[in-house]
C-alpha positions as CSV (number, residue, x, y, z in Angstrom):
1,M,5.5,5.2,-11.9
2,D,2.4,4.4,-14.0
3,L,0.2,5.1,-11.0
4,L,0.9,8.8,-11.5
5,K,0.1,8.7,-15.2
6,P,-3.1,10.6,-15.9
7,P,-5.9,9.1,-18.0
8,P,-6.2,10.7,-21.5
9,G,-7.2,14.3,-21.3
10,Y,-6.5,14.6,-17.5
11,R,-3.6,16.0,-15.6
12,L,-2.4,15.1,-12.1
13,E,-3.3,17.9,-9.7
14,R,-2.4,16.3,-6.3
15,T,-1.3,13.1,-4.8
16,V,-0.7,11.9,-1.2
17,L,1.6,8.9,-0.6
18,T,2.3,7.1,2.7
19,T,5.2,4.8,3.3
20,Y,7.2,3.2,6.1
21,S,10.6,3.6,4.3
22,L,11.6,6.1,1.6
23,D,14.5,6.1,-0.9
24,L,15.1,9.7,-1.8
25,E,16.1,8.7,-5.3
26,V,12.5,7.3,-5.7
27,L,11.2,10.6,-4.5
28,L,13.2,12.4,-7.2
29,A,11.9,10.0,-9.8
30,L,8.3,10.7,-9.0
31,P,8.3,14.4,-10.1
32,L,10.2,13.4,-13.2
33,A,7.4,10.9,-13.9
34,V,4.9,13.7,-13.5
35,L,7.0,16.0,-15.8
36,A,7.2,13.4,-18.5
37,Q,3.5,13.8,-19.0
38,T,3.8,17.5,-19.8
39,D,4.3,19.2,-23.1
40,A,8.0,19.7,-22.3
41,G,9.4,16.2,-21.8
42,V,12.2,15.4,-19.4
43,E,14.8,15.3,-22.2
44,Q,14.0,18.9,-23.1
45,L,13.9,20.0,-19.5
46,L,17.4,18.5,-18.9
47,L,18.9,20.9,-21.4
48,D,18.3,23.8,-19.0
49,P,19.2,23.0,-15.3
50,L,17.4,26.1,-13.9
51,V,14.2,25.3,-15.8
52,L,14.5,21.7,-14.7
53,L,14.9,22.8,-11.0
54,E,11.8,25.0,-11.2
55,A,9.8,22.3,-12.9
56,I,10.8,19.7,-10.3
57,R,9.8,22.1,-7.5
58,E,6.5,22.8,-9.2
59,A,5.8,19.1,-9.7
60,G,6.9,18.3,-6.2
61,E,4.2,20.6,-4.9
62,R,1.7,18.2,-6.2
63,I,3.2,15.3,-4.3
64,Q,3.0,15.0,-0.5
65,V,4.8,12.0,1.1
66,F,4.2,11.0,4.7
67,V,6.9,8.6,6.0
68,D,7.7,7.0,9.3
69,E,10.1,9.2,11.3
70,A,12.8,6.6,11.1
71,G,12.2,5.5,7.5
72,I,14.2,7.9,5.3
73,A,17.3,6.2,3.9
74,V,20.3,8.5,3.6
75,P,21.4,8.4,-0.1
76,A,24.9,7.3,-1.1
77,N,25.2,10.3,-3.4
78,S,24.2,13.8,-2.4
79,R,22.1,15.5,-5.0
80,A,21.3,19.2,-5.0
81,L,17.9,18.4,-6.4
82,Y,16.8,16.7,-3.2
83,G,16.5,20.2,-1.6
84,A,13.8,21.1,-4.1
85,L,11.6,18.2,-2.8
86,E,12.1,19.0,0.9
87,S,8.6,20.6,1.3
88,S,7.1,17.4,-0.1
89,V,8.3,15.0,2.6
90,H,6.7,14.9,6.1
91,Q,8.0,12.6,8.9
92,V,5.2,11.2,11.1
93,K,4.9,8.7,13.9
94,A,2.3,6.1,14.9
95,P,0.1,7.3,17.8
96,N,0.2,4.0,19.6
97,G,4.0,3.7,19.7
98,G,4.6,1.3,16.7
99,A,5.6,2.0,13.2
100,F,3.8,4.2,10.6
101,H,3.5,1.4,8.1
102,P,0.8,2.0,5.4
103,K,1.7,2.0,1.7
104,V,-1.2,4.0,0.1
105,W,-1.2,6.3,-2.9
106,V,-4.2,8.6,-3.5
107,A,-4.1,10.7,-6.6
108,R,-6.5,13.4,-7.9
109,F,-6.7,13.9,-11.7
110,V,-8.6,16.8,-13.2
111,R,-10.0,17.7,-16.6
112,E,-11.7,20.9,-17.8
113,N,-15.4,20.8,-17.3
114,E,-15.3,17.3,-15.9
115,P,-15.5,16.0,-12.3
116,P,-12.2,14.9,-10.7
117,L,-11.0,11.3,-11.0
118,I,-9.6,9.7,-7.8
119,R,-7.2,6.9,-8.0
120,V,-6.2,4.8,-5.0
121,S,-3.5,2.1,-4.7
122,V,-3.1,0.0,-1.5
123,A,0.1,-1.9,-1.6
124,S,2.8,-3.8,0.3
125,R,5.6,-1.9,-1.4
126,N,7.4,1.0,0.2
127,L,8.8,4.0,-1.8
128,T,12.0,2.2,-2.6
129,F,13.8,0.5,-5.5
130,D,13.7,-2.9,-3.7
131,R,13.7,-6.1,-5.9
132,S,11.2,-7.7,-3.6
133,W,8.0,-9.5,-4.6
134,D,5.2,-7.2,-3.7
135,I,1.5,-6.8,-4.4
136,A,-0.8,-3.7,-5.1
137,L,-4.5,-3.2,-5.5
138,T,-5.4,-0.1,-7.6
139,S,-8.8,1.4,-8.4
140,E,-10.2,4.7,-9.6
141,A,-13.6,6.4,-9.7
142,T,-15.4,9.8,-9.6
143,P,-16.7,11.1,-6.3
144,G,-20.5,11.1,-5.9
145,K,-22.7,13.1,-3.5
146,K,-23.2,10.6,-0.7
147,T,-20.8,9.2,1.9
148,I,-19.5,5.7,1.1
149,A,-19.1,3.8,4.3
150,A,-16.5,1.4,2.8
151,S,-14.3,4.4,1.8
152,K,-14.6,6.4,5.1
153,P,-11.7,4.7,6.9
154,L,-9.3,5.8,4.2
155,S,-10.8,9.3,4.2
156,D,-10.3,9.5,8.0
157,L,-6.6,8.4,7.6
158,L,-6.0,11.3,5.1
159,R,-7.6,13.8,7.5
160,R,-5.3,12.7,10.3
161,L,-2.0,12.7,8.4
162,P,-1.1,16.4,8.9
163,G,-1.4,16.0,12.7
164,L,0.9,12.9,13.0
165,G,4.2,14.8,12.9
166,D,5.9,17.6,14.7
167,E,6.0,19.7,11.5
168,T,3.4,22.4,10.9
169,L,2.2,22.1,7.3
170,D,1.3,25.0,5.1
171,D,-2.4,25.9,5.1
172,A,-2.6,25.2,1.4
173,V,-1.2,21.7,1.8
174,I,-3.6,20.9,4.6
175,A,-6.5,22.3,2.6
176,G,-5.6,20.2,-0.4
177,I,-5.4,17.0,1.7
178,Q,-8.7,17.8,3.4
179,Q,-10.3,18.3,0.0
180,L,-8.9,14.9,-1.1
181,A,-10.3,13.3,2.0
182,D,-13.7,14.7,1.4
183,E,-13.7,13.3,-2.2
184,V,-12.4,9.9,-1.1
185,Q,-15.3,9.7,1.4
186,R,-17.8,10.1,-1.4
187,T,-16.1,7.7,-3.9
188,A,-17.2,4.1,-4.4
189,F,-14.0,2.4,-5.7
190,P,-14.7,-0.7,-7.9
191,A,-12.9,-4.0,-7.3
192,P,-11.0,-5.9,-10.0
193,E,-12.7,-8.1,-12.5
194,G,-14.0,-11.3,-10.9
195,F,-15.1,-9.6,-7.7
196,D,-18.7,-8.4,-7.3
197,S,-18.2,-6.1,-4.3
198,G,-16.6,-2.7,-4.2
199,L,-13.4,-2.0,-2.3
200,E,-13.5,-1.6,1.4
201,F,-10.7,0.0,3.4
202,H,-9.5,-1.0,6.8
203,V,-7.2,1.2,8.8
204,L,-5.5,0.0,12.0
205,G,-3.5,1.9,14.6
206,F,-5.8,4.7,15.7
207,G,-7.6,4.6,19.0
208,K,-7.6,1.7,21.5
209,Q,-8.0,-1.8,20.1
210,K,-8.9,-4.8,22.2
211,G,-7.1,-8.0,21.2
212,H,-6.1,-9.0,17.7
213,W,-7.9,-7.6,14.6
214,S,-10.1,-10.2,12.9
215,P,-10.5,-9.6,9.1
216,V,-13.5,-12.0,9.0
217,E,-15.6,-13.8,11.6
218,Q,-15.0,-17.3,10.2
219,A,-13.8,-19.1,7.1
220,T,-13.6,-22.5,5.6
221,R,-10.1,-22.1,4.1
222,V,-7.4,-19.5,4.6
223,L,-4.5,-18.5,2.4
224,A,-2.0,-16.1,4.2
225,I,1.1,-14.6,2.7
226,A,3.5,-12.3,4.6
227,P,7.2,-11.9,5.1
228,F,7.1,-11.2,8.8
229,L,5.3,-13.3,11.5
230,S,4.6,-13.6,15.2
231,D,3.1,-16.5,17.1
232,K,-0.1,-14.9,18.4
233,A,-1.1,-13.3,15.1
234,L,-0.5,-16.5,13.2
235,Q,-2.7,-18.4,15.7
236,K,-5.4,-15.8,15.3
237,I,-5.5,-16.1,11.5
238,A,-5.2,-19.9,11.6
239,S,-8.1,-20.1,14.1
240,L,-10.5,-18.6,11.5
241,A,-10.2,-21.6,9.2
242,S,-12.5,-24.6,9.9
243,S,-10.8,-26.7,7.2
244,E,-7.6,-26.1,5.3
245,S,-5.1,-23.3,5.7
246,L,-2.0,-22.3,3.7
247,L,0.8,-20.1,4.9
248,V,3.5,-18.6,2.7
249,S,6.4,-16.7,4.3
250,R,10.2,-16.5,4.6
251,A,12.3,-19.3,5.9
252,D,14.2,-17.1,8.4
253,Q,10.9,-15.9,9.9
254,L,9.4,-19.4,10.1
255,S,12.5,-20.7,12.0
256,Q,12.1,-18.1,14.8
257,L,8.5,-19.1,15.7
258,E,7.7,-21.0,18.9
259,V,4.3,-22.3,17.9
260,D,3.8,-25.7,16.3
261,L,3.0,-24.7,12.7
262,A,1.9,-28.2,11.8
263,K,-0.9,-28.0,14.5
264,D,-2.4,-24.8,13.1
265,W,-1.6,-24.8,9.4
266,S,-2.3,-27.5,6.8
267,L,0.6,-26.4,4.6
268,V,3.5,-24.1,5.1
269,Q,5.7,-22.9,2.1
270,V,8.4,-20.4,1.2
271,L,9.2,-18.6,-2.0
272,S,11.6,-20.5,-4.2
273,P,15.1,-19.0,-4.3
274,T,15.0,-19.1,-8.1
275,A,12.0,-16.7,-8.1
276,D,14.2,-13.7,-7.6
277,G,16.0,-14.2,-10.9
278,E,19.3,-12.6,-11.7
279,A,20.0,-9.1,-10.4
280,E,20.8,-6.4,-12.8
281,D,24.0,-4.4,-12.5
282,G,24.0,-2.2,-9.4
283,S,20.9,-3.8,-7.8
284,Q,22.5,-6.9,-6.2
285,L,22.6,-5.3,-2.8
286,R,18.9,-4.2,-2.9
287,P,16.5,-6.2,-0.7
288,S,14.8,-9.0,-2.5
289,G,12.5,-12.0,-1.7
290,L,9.0,-12.1,-0.5
291,H,7.5,-8.8,0.7
292,A,3.8,-9.2,-0.3
293,K,1.0,-9.2,2.3
294,L,-2.1,-11.0,1.3
295,M,-4.9,-12.9,3.0
296,V,-7.7,-14.9,1.2
297,F,-10.7,-16.2,3.2
298,E,-13.1,-18.7,1.7
299,H,-16.6,-18.9,3.2
300,G,-19.5,-20.8,1.6
301,H,-19.5,-20.0,-2.1
302,R,-17.5,-16.8,-1.7
303,A,-14.0,-15.6,-1.0
304,S,-12.7,-12.3,0.5
305,W,-9.3,-10.9,-0.3
306,F,-7.3,-8.5,1.9
307,V,-4.3,-6.7,0.4
308,G,-2.1,-4.1,2.0
309,S,0.6,-3.3,4.5
310,A,-0.1,-5.6,7.5
311,N,2.3,-8.4,8.2
312,L,1.1,-11.3,10.3
313,T,2.5,-9.8,13.5
314,D,1.2,-8.6,16.8
315,A,2.3,-5.0,16.1
316,A,0.1,-5.0,13.0
317,F,-2.9,-6.9,14.3
318,T,-3.1,-5.2,17.8
319,G,-3.0,-1.7,16.4
320,R,0.5,-0.6,17.5
321,N,1.4,0.0,13.9
322,V,-0.6,2.2,11.6
323,E,-1.6,-0.1,8.7
324,V,-4.0,0.0,5.7
325,M,-5.6,-3.0,4.0
326,A,-8.1,-3.1,1.2
327,S,-10.6,-5.9,0.8
328,A,-13.0,-7.2,-1.9
329,S,-15.1,-10.3,-2.2
330,G,-16.6,-12.4,-5.0
331,P,-17.7,-15.9,-5.9
332,K,-15.1,-18.7,-5.6
333,G,-16.1,-20.3,-8.8
334,C,-14.4,-23.3,-10.5
335,A,-12.8,-21.2,-13.3
336,G,-12.3,-17.5,-13.3
337,G,-13.5,-17.3,-9.7
338,V,-11.6,-15.5,-6.9
339,G,-11.2,-18.4,-4.5
340,A,-8.0,-19.8,-3.1
341,D,-8.9,-23.3,-4.2
342,G,-6.2,-23.9,-6.8
343,K,-3.6,-22.4,-4.5
344,L,-4.4,-24.8,-1.7
345,T,-4.8,-28.0,-3.8
346,H,-2.0,-27.3,-6.3
347,P,0.6,-25.3,-4.3
348,A,3.7,-23.9,-6.0
349,D,7.2,-24.6,-4.9
């Protein structure tokens, strides 16, 4: 929920979220997170149900969620408040017949007499309360005047969202999304500390794609982490490494593969069962385990990281699914660098 928290002096004006699956209880929590930043806190709003309902409806207008047409989970308990958020949820489908699978948050914060601040988060987590291990890459910056080539793919995705479903969106919603797309296109998003490039966005699943997507042309070493796998996609990524390669996935997925992993990968590992820890009351049945999607490519004295929604599957890498990945690069370094060196030479259980 901290991703919706405005910087000091700012307020959240608009946010667009994409997800493959959606827990309606999470959707209800998002407006409450927005309301918690207002002068009237959630505790005060709860004292008057009518005021709370109107406040949630108003906060919900600032949140637009685009979810795969088959991805909305039916809640166990019916809540009247879900109806107040109906206009915020838009079911969409991937144009190439796969899944609408990106997990991106784009938020616009405003402050009087100041330019807007755009925050982007590209993640592996859906809008659910899963207990899974996930990863997210978040950045924020102010739009400039010139088009930023590295940000244009994300801007293009935002522009296409209103046309991916059967629903006709309100003109005001479409205009707000188009404005956000225009500003994203003019924003150079910085990478985390240790990287010396800006963020670059990669969107798969639009248009016709020949063969499997190649994140880089070649690499010395490769680290790949994903919960879901397919033979050809694995071979594609492994073929990019001229030296060592490390794969981290789930035991049930590894057991279904037909390829000889030992031939293509130097080391194959799974997440330790103890990593999940003890479930809290009421969360034992929620999905857990590895769900992060991450690739690190070492080449020369540099390393490139890719974080986002794409599993190591044919559906993701051939463009059947709509996916979003963000990448950044920097020096490998011996200490404080961004290479996968330590992960390959000193692997965890």
